[in-house]
TORKOL-4160 file (C-alpha; in steps of 0.2 Angstrom, whole numbers, padded with zeros to 4 digits, m for minus):
299
<pt num="1" X="0537" Y="0529" Z="0381"/>
<pt num="2" X="0553" Y="0538" Z="0390"/>
<pt num="3" X="0559" Y="0533" Z="0406"/>
<pt num="4" X="0552" Y="0517" Z="0413"/>
<pt num="5" X="0536" Y="0519" Z="0421"/>
<pt num="6" X="0539" Y="0512" Z="0438"/>
<pt num="7" X="0522" Y="0508" Z="0448"/>
<pt num="8" X="0513" Y="0505" Z="0462"/>
<pt num="9" X="0500" Y="0495" Z="0473"/>
<pt num="10" X="0495" Y="0493" Z="0491"/>
<pt num="11" X="0508" Y="0478" Z="0494"/>
<pt num="12" X="0519" Y="0478" Z="0479"/>
<pt num="13" X="0531" Y="0488" Z="0468"/>
<pt num="14" X="0532" Y="0484" Z="0450"/>
<pt num="15" X="0550" Y="0491" Z="0444"/>
<pt num="16" X="0562" Y="0488" Z="0430"/>
<pt num="17" X="0570" Y="0472" Z="0430"/>
<pt num="18" X="0590" Y="0473" Z="0429"/>
<pt num="19" X="0603" Y="0461" Z="0431"/>
<pt num="20" X="0603" Y="0463" Z="0449"/>
<pt num="21" X="0588" Y="0448" Z="0448"/>
<pt num="22" X="0596" Y="0438" Z="0436"/>
<pt num="23" X="0596" Y="0423" Z="0450"/>
<pt num="24" X="0579" Y="0427" Z="0454"/>
<pt num="25" X="0571" Y="0427" Z="0438"/>
<pt num="26" X="0583" Y="0411" Z="0436"/>
<pt num="27" X="0576" Y="0402" Z="0452"/>
<pt num="28" X="0557" Y="0406" Z="0444"/>
<pt num="29" X="0558" Y="0402" Z="0427"/>
<pt num="30" X="0570" Y="0386" Z="0428"/>
<pt num="31" X="0553" Y="0377" Z="0437"/>
<pt num="32" X="0543" Y="0367" Z="0425"/>
<pt num="33" X="0529" Y="0367" Z="0438"/>
<pt num="34" X="0531" Y="0390" Z="0433"/>
<pt num="35" X="0532" Y="0386" Z="0413"/>
<pt num="36" X="0522" Y="0372" Z="0411"/>
<pt num="37" X="0509" Y="0382" Z="0404"/>
<pt num="38" X="0520" Y="0396" Z="0398"/>
<pt num="39" X="0523" Y="0394" Z="0379"/>
<pt num="40" X="0542" Y="0392" Z="0382"/>
<pt num="41" X="0555" Y="0380" Z="0390"/>
<pt num="42" X="0560" Y="0381" Z="0406"/>
<pt num="43" X="0578" Y="0390" Z="0408"/>
<pt num="44" X="0592" Y="0379" Z="0410"/>
<pt num="45" X="0606" Y="0391" Z="0414"/>
<pt num="46" X="0609" Y="0408" Z="0424"/>
<pt num="47" X="0615" Y="0416" Z="0407"/>
<pt num="48" X="0600" Y="0413" Z="0399"/>
<pt num="49" X="0590" Y="0424" Z="0413"/>
<pt num="50" X="0601" Y="0438" Z="0409"/>
<pt num="51" X="0598" Y="0436" Z="0390"/>
<pt num="52" X="0578" Y="0437" Z="0394"/>
<pt num="53" X="0583" Y="0453" Z="0406"/>
<pt num="54" X="0594" Y="0460" Z="0391"/>
<pt num="55" X="0579" Y="0457" Z="0380"/>
<pt num="56" X="0566" Y="0467" Z="0390"/>
<pt num="57" X="0577" Y="0479" Z="0390"/>
<pt num="58" X="0579" Y="0481" Z="0371"/>
<pt num="59" X="0561" Y="0477" Z="0368"/>
<pt num="60" X="0556" Y="0493" Z="0380"/>
<pt num="61" X="0565" Y="0503" Z="0369"/>
<pt num="62" X="0559" Y="0498" Z="0354"/>
<pt num="63" X="0543" Y="0502" Z="0360"/>
<pt num="64" X="0536" Y="0484" Z="0359"/>
<pt num="65" X="0536" Y="0479" Z="0377"/>
<pt num="66" X="0535" Y="0482" Z="0394"/>
<pt num="67" X="0541" Y="0470" Z="0408"/>
<pt num="68" X="0540" Y="0474" Z="0426"/>
<pt num="69" X="0547" Y="0465" Z="0440"/>
<pt num="70" X="0535" Y="0460" Z="0454"/>
<pt num="71" X="0542" Y="0466" Z="0472"/>
<pt num="72" X="0535" Y="0462" Z="0489"/>
<pt num="73" X="0535" Y="0478" Z="0497"/>
<pt num="74" X="0538" Y="0472" Z="0516"/>
<pt num="75" X="0555" Y="0462" Z="0510"/>
<pt num="76" X="0560" Y="0469" Z="0492"/>
<pt num="77" X="0559" Y="0450" Z="0486"/>
<pt num="78" X="0560" Y="0448" Z="0467"/>
<pt num="79" X="0543" Y="0438" Z="0466"/>
<pt num="80" X="0539" Y="0435" Z="0447"/>
<pt num="81" X="0535" Y="0447" Z="0431"/>
<pt num="82" X="0521" Y="0455" Z="0422"/>
<pt num="83" X="0520" Y="0464" Z="0409"/>
<pt num="84" X="0515" Y="0469" Z="0391"/>
<pt num="85" X="0520" Y="0459" Z="0374"/>
<pt num="86" X="0517" Y="0463" Z="0356"/>
<pt num="87" X="0514" Y="0480" Z="0361"/>
<pt num="88" X="0507" Y="0489" Z="0346"/>
<pt num="89" X="0505" Y="0510" Z="0351"/>
<pt num="90" X="0501" Y="0514" Z="0335"/>
<pt num="91" X="0486" Y="0500" Z="0334"/>
<pt num="92" X="0485" Y="0505" Z="0351"/>
<pt num="93" X="0484" Y="0487" Z="0358"/>
<pt num="94" X="0496" Y="0473" Z="0368"/>
<pt num="95" X="0495" Y="0456" Z="0377"/>
<pt num="96" X="0498" Y="0454" Z="0395"/>
<pt num="97" X="0509" Y="0441" Z="0404"/>
<pt num="98" X="0514" Y="0435" Z="0420"/>
<pt num="99" X="0523" Y="0422" Z="0430"/>
<pt num="100" X="0525" Y="0422" Z="0448"/>
<pt num="101" X="0536" Y="0410" Z="0462"/>
<pt num="102" X="0524" Y="0397" Z="0467"/>
<pt num="103" X="0528" Y="0401" Z="0485"/>
<pt num="104" X="0517" Y="0417" Z="0483"/>
<pt num="105" X="0503" Y="0408" Z="0471"/>
<pt num="106" X="0485" Y="0410" Z="0477"/>
<pt num="107" X="0488" Y="0428" Z="0488"/>
<pt num="108" X="0480" Y="0439" Z="0474"/>
<pt num="109" X="0500" Y="0445" Z="0469"/>
<pt num="110" X="0496" Y="0442" Z="0450"/>
<pt num="111" X="0478" Y="0449" Z="0452"/>
<pt num="112" X="0487" Y="0464" Z="0461"/>
<pt num="113" X="0498" Y="0468" Z="0450"/>
<pt num="114" X="0490" Y="0464" Z="0434"/>
<pt num="115" X="0477" Y="0477" Z="0437"/>
<pt num="116" X="0489" Y="0491" Z="0440"/>
<pt num="117" X="0496" Y="0486" Z="0423"/>
<pt num="118" X="0479" Y="0488" Z="0414"/>
<pt num="119" X="0474" Y="0503" Z="0423"/>
<pt num="120" X="0491" Y="0510" Z="0417"/>
<pt num="121" X="0489" Y="0503" Z="0399"/>
<pt num="122" X="0473" Y="0510" Z="0397"/>
<pt num="123" X="0474" Y="0528" Z="0404"/>
<pt num="124" X="0493" Y="0532" Z="0403"/>
<pt num="125" X="0498" Y="0522" Z="0384"/>
<pt num="126" X="0480" Y="0527" Z="0380"/>
<pt num="127" X="0478" Y="0506" Z="0375"/>
<pt num="128" X="0460" Y="0501" Z="0367"/>
<pt num="129" X="0463" Y="0483" Z="0368"/>
<pt num="130" X="0472" Y="0470" Z="0379"/>
<pt num="131" X="0475" Y="0456" Z="0373"/>
<pt num="132" X="0481" Y="0437" Z="0383"/>
<pt num="133" X="0484" Y="0418" Z="0376"/>
<pt num="134" X="0483" Y="0406" Z="0388"/>
<pt num="135" X="0482" Y="0385" Z="0385"/>
<pt num="136" X="0465" Y="0379" Z="0389"/>
<pt num="137" X="0472" Y="0368" Z="0403"/>
<pt num="138" X="0479" Y="0383" Z="0412"/>
<pt num="139" X="0463" Y="0384" Z="0424"/>
<pt num="140" X="0471" Y="0396" Z="0437"/>
<pt num="141" X="0477" Y="0407" Z="0423"/>
<pt num="142" X="0460" Y="0408" Z="0413"/>
<pt num="143" X="0450" Y="0411" Z="0429"/>
<pt num="144" X="0461" Y="0423" Z="0434"/>
<pt num="145" X="0457" Y="0434" Z="0417"/>
<pt num="146" X="0439" Y="0431" Z="0419"/>
<pt num="147" X="0441" Y="0440" Z="0436"/>
<pt num="148" X="0451" Y="0455" Z="0426"/>
<pt num="149" X="0435" Y="0455" Z="0416"/>
<pt num="150" X="0442" Y="0447" Z="0400"/>
<pt num="151" X="0433" Y="0436" Z="0387"/>
<pt num="152" X="0436" Y="0422" Z="0380"/>
<pt num="153" X="0435" Y="0426" Z="0358"/>
<pt num="154" X="0441" Y="0407" Z="0352"/>
<pt num="155" X="0453" Y="0394" Z="0352"/>
<pt num="156" X="0469" Y="0395" Z="0343"/>
<pt num="157" X="0475" Y="0376" Z="0333"/>
<pt num="158" X="0492" Y="0373" Z="0334"/>
<pt num="159" X="0496" Y="0391" Z="0341"/>
<pt num="160" X="0509" Y="0387" Z="0355"/>
<pt num="161" X="0525" Y="0377" Z="0350"/>
<pt num="162" X="0534" Y="0368" Z="0368"/>
<pt num="163" X="0544" Y="0356" Z="0374"/>
<pt num="164" X="0545" Y="0348" Z="0355"/>
<pt num="165" X="0525" Y="0347" Z="0354"/>
<pt num="166" X="0511" Y="0361" Z="0347"/>
<pt num="167" X="0496" Y="0364" Z="0359"/>
<pt num="168" X="0479" Y="0374" Z="0356"/>
<pt num="169" X="0478" Y="0391" Z="0365"/>
<pt num="170" X="0464" Y="0401" Z="0370"/>
<pt num="171" X="0465" Y="0419" Z="0367"/>
<pt num="172" X="0456" Y="0433" Z="0378"/>
<pt num="173" X="0453" Y="0451" Z="0374"/>
<pt num="174" X="0449" Y="0467" Z="0385"/>
<pt num="175" X="0444" Y="0483" Z="0377"/>
<pt num="176" X="0444" Y="0498" Z="0387"/>
<pt num="177" X="0427" Y="0503" Z="0386"/>
<pt num="178" X="0423" Y="0486" Z="0396"/>
<pt num="179" X="0438" Y="0491" Z="0408"/>
<pt num="180" X="0431" Y="0507" Z="0414"/>
<pt num="181" X="0411" Y="0503" Z="0416"/>
<pt num="182" X="0420" Y="0487" Z="0428"/>
<pt num="183" X="0433" Y="0498" Z="0437"/>
<pt num="184" X="0428" Y="0518" Z="0437"/>
<pt num="185" X="0407" Y="0514" Z="0438"/>
<pt num="186" X="0409" Y="0509" Z="0456"/>
<pt num="187" X="0421" Y="0523" Z="0461"/>
<pt num="188" X="0409" Y="0535" Z="0456"/>
<pt num="189" X="0395" Y="0528" Z="0462"/>
<pt num="190" X="0403" Y="0527" Z="0479"/>
<pt num="191" X="0408" Y="0544" Z="0479"/>
<pt num="192" X="0389" Y="0549" Z="0476"/>
<pt num="193" X="0383" Y="0536" Z="0491"/>
<pt num="194" X="0375" Y="0547" Z="0506"/>
<pt num="195" X="0385" Y="0543" Z="0521"/>
<pt num="196" X="0379" Y="0559" Z="0533"/>
<pt num="197" X="0368" Y="0554" Z="0546"/>
<pt num="198" X="0364" Y="0561" Z="0562"/>
<pt num="199" X="0378" Y="0553" Z="0573"/>
<pt num="200" X="0391" Y="0558" Z="0563"/>
<pt num="201" X="0384" Y="0576" Z="0562"/>
<pt num="202" X="0383" Y="0574" Z="0580"/>
<pt num="203" X="0401" Y="0569" Z="0584"/>
<pt num="204" X="0409" Y="0579" Z="0573"/>
<pt num="205" X="0401" Y="0593" Z="0579"/>
<pt num="206" X="0404" Y="0591" Z="0597"/>
<pt num="207" X="0422" Y="0586" Z="0591"/>
<pt num="208" X="0422" Y="0605" Z="0584"/>
<pt num="209" X="0416" Y="0613" Z="0601"/>
<pt num="210" X="0402" Y="0618" Z="0592"/>
<pt num="211" X="0389" Y="0612" Z="0607"/>
<pt num="212" X="0400" Y="0624" Z="0620"/>
<pt num="213" X="0390" Y="0638" Z="0620"/>
<pt num="214" X="0371" Y="0632" Z="0615"/>
<pt num="215" X="0358" Y="0638" Z="0626"/>
<pt num="216" X="0350" Y="0621" Z="0629"/>
<pt num="217" X="0367" Y="0613" Z="0631"/>
<pt num="218" X="0369" Y="0597" Z="0643"/>
<pt num="219" X="0346" Y="0596" Z="0640"/>
<pt num="220" X="0337" Y="0584" Z="0631"/>
<pt num="221" X="0335" Y="0587" Z="0613"/>
<pt num="222" X="0318" Y="0597" Z="0607"/>
<pt num="223" X="0310" Y="0581" Z="0596"/>
<pt num="224" X="0296" Y="0586" Z="0584"/>
<pt num="225" X="0277" Y="0584" Z="0591"/>
<pt num="226" X="0271" Y="0582" Z="0576"/>
<pt num="227" X="0274" Y="0570" Z="0562"/>
<pt num="228" X="0286" Y="0572" Z="0545"/>
<pt num="229" X="0286" Y="0564" Z="0530"/>
<pt num="230" X="0304" Y="0555" Z="0531"/>
<pt num="231" X="0317" Y="0551" Z="0543"/>
<pt num="232" X="0328" Y="0564" Z="0534"/>
<pt num="233" X="0316" Y="0579" Z="0536"/>
<pt num="234" X="0313" Y="0572" Z="0555"/>
<pt num="235" X="0334" Y="0574" Z="0556"/>
<pt num="236" X="0332" Y="0591" Z="0548"/>
<pt num="237" X="0320" Y="0597" Z="0560"/>
<pt num="238" X="0328" Y="0591" Z="0575"/>
<pt num="239" X="0345" Y="0600" Z="0570"/>
<pt num="240" X="0340" Y="0615" Z="0566"/>
<pt num="241" X="0328" Y="0615" Z="0583"/>
<pt num="242" X="0344" Y="0611" Z="0591"/>
<pt num="243" X="0356" Y="0625" Z="0583"/>
<pt num="244" X="0365" Y="0609" Z="0576"/>
<pt num="245" X="0365" Y="0615" Z="0556"/>
<pt num="246" X="0377" Y="0605" Z="0544"/>
<pt num="247" X="0384" Y="0614" Z="0528"/>
<pt num="248" X="0369" Y="0609" Z="0514"/>
<pt num="249" X="0358" Y="0619" Z="0527"/>
<pt num="250" X="0368" Y="0635" Z="0522"/>
<pt num="251" X="0370" Y="0630" Z="0504"/>
<pt num="252" X="0351" Y="0628" Z="0504"/>
<pt num="253" X="0350" Y="0645" Z="0510"/>
<pt num="254" X="0363" Y="0653" Z="0497"/>
<pt num="255" X="0353" Y="0643" Z="0484"/>
<pt num="256" X="0335" Y="0651" Z="0487"/>
<pt num="257" X="0344" Y="0670" Z="0488"/>
<pt num="258" X="0352" Y="0665" Z="0470"/>
<pt num="259" X="0336" Y="0659" Z="0463"/>
<pt num="260" X="0325" Y="0675" Z="0470"/>
<pt num="261" X="0340" Y="0684" Z="0461"/>
<pt num="262" X="0336" Y="0674" Z="0446"/>
<pt num="263" X="0321" Y="0683" Z="0444"/>
<pt num="264" X="0327" Y="0699" Z="0442"/>
<pt num="265" X="0341" Y="0696" Z="0431"/>
<pt num="266" X="0342" Y="0692" Z="0412"/>
<pt num="267" X="0354" Y="0689" Z="0398"/>
<pt num="268" X="0371" Y="0685" Z="0399"/>
<pt num="269" X="0369" Y="0689" Z="0418"/>
<pt num="270" X="0357" Y="0678" Z="0421"/>
<pt num="271" X="0365" Y="0664" Z="0410"/>
<pt num="272" X="0381" Y="0666" Z="0421"/>
<pt num="273" X="0370" Y="0665" Z="0438"/>
<pt num="274" X="0361" Y="0649" Z="0432"/>
<pt num="275" X="0381" Y="0641" Z="0431"/>
<pt num="276" X="0382" Y="0648" Z="0449"/>
<pt num="277" X="0367" Y="0641" Z="0456"/>
<pt num="278" X="0369" Y="0624" Z="0448"/>
<pt num="279" X="0386" Y="0622" Z="0454"/>
<pt num="280" X="0379" Y="0626" Z="0470"/>
<pt num="281" X="0366" Y="0615" Z="0470"/>
<pt num="282" X="0378" Y="0599" Z="0463"/>
<pt num="283" X="0387" Y="0601" Z="0480"/>
<pt num="284" X="0369" Y="0603" Z="0490"/>
<pt num="285" X="0365" Y="0587" Z="0484"/>
<pt num="286" X="0382" Y="0578" Z="0486"/>
<pt num="287" X="0380" Y="0582" Z="0506"/>
<pt num="288" X="0360" Y="0582" Z="0510"/>
<pt num="289" X="0349" Y="0567" Z="0513"/>
<pt num="290" X="0341" Y="0559" Z="0496"/>
<pt num="291" X="0323" Y="0564" Z="0500"/>
<pt num="292" X="0330" Y="0584" Z="0501"/>
<pt num="293" X="0340" Y="0584" Z="0486"/>
<pt num="294" X="0335" Y="0598" Z="0472"/>
<pt num="295" X="0334" Y="0598" Z="0455"/>
<pt num="296" X="0346" Y="0610" Z="0442"/>
<pt num="297" X="0340" Y="0626" Z="0436"/>
<pt num="298" X="0337" Y="0628" Z="0419"/>
<pt num="299" X="0343" Y="0644" Z="0411"/>
């Protein structure tokens, strides 16, 4: 893994934990309300916190774990930790763990940090499976994992030992394909949504000075006298009549010209031209109204 990966979100920085955070880590992990479902007893001394930080460093060097400190950007305050335990790069798996200072609970901080760690794990480390182990009674953590897309696999009886007592544990998991569908598909869909409309086109054109030398500037828009099938086609005709042509109109003309050229070409030149036409069609379909979209050309 080489150098320790520093990550960042809108509100947080995820950094390597060194000894300047000894007291912060001790303060958090010495609270019973934090460690009640931690799987380990509360820290009893600052020395234990120092040893834990040394452990984070050595496990990272051995590629067996990565533990980030969660830093609040506004103040630089240390809020807790998040990371991967039982990391196995060869088998493409690990387990996520986290804890947070109670003063920052219920503010979406752990969710924000965990999402960033999961994205890094699946994309940069190329892990396939992330697991998580929780106490059945830890409702907050179980709900958090559900929000992240984890699925409960089952109950491990007597799996955890804390405060001289064995406890059952729930095992959760999240696979890379599940993460991709949940977190990447909405982004693609959002990018493909049609957002161009008449108001935006007119305002942009006005800002760019495209109306300044129009023959009809200052006069009412010429509206089509006849009925048109859709609002998008009405928009197109109105824009055309008033010399306000968005990029997709120019692309449409270029596509028509290339299609005519296709009729007169063959072989390798035709295949090359088909690729060029389809590239312009993709660009056109991203920009134009849905009802005016074109189909790809088949070579």
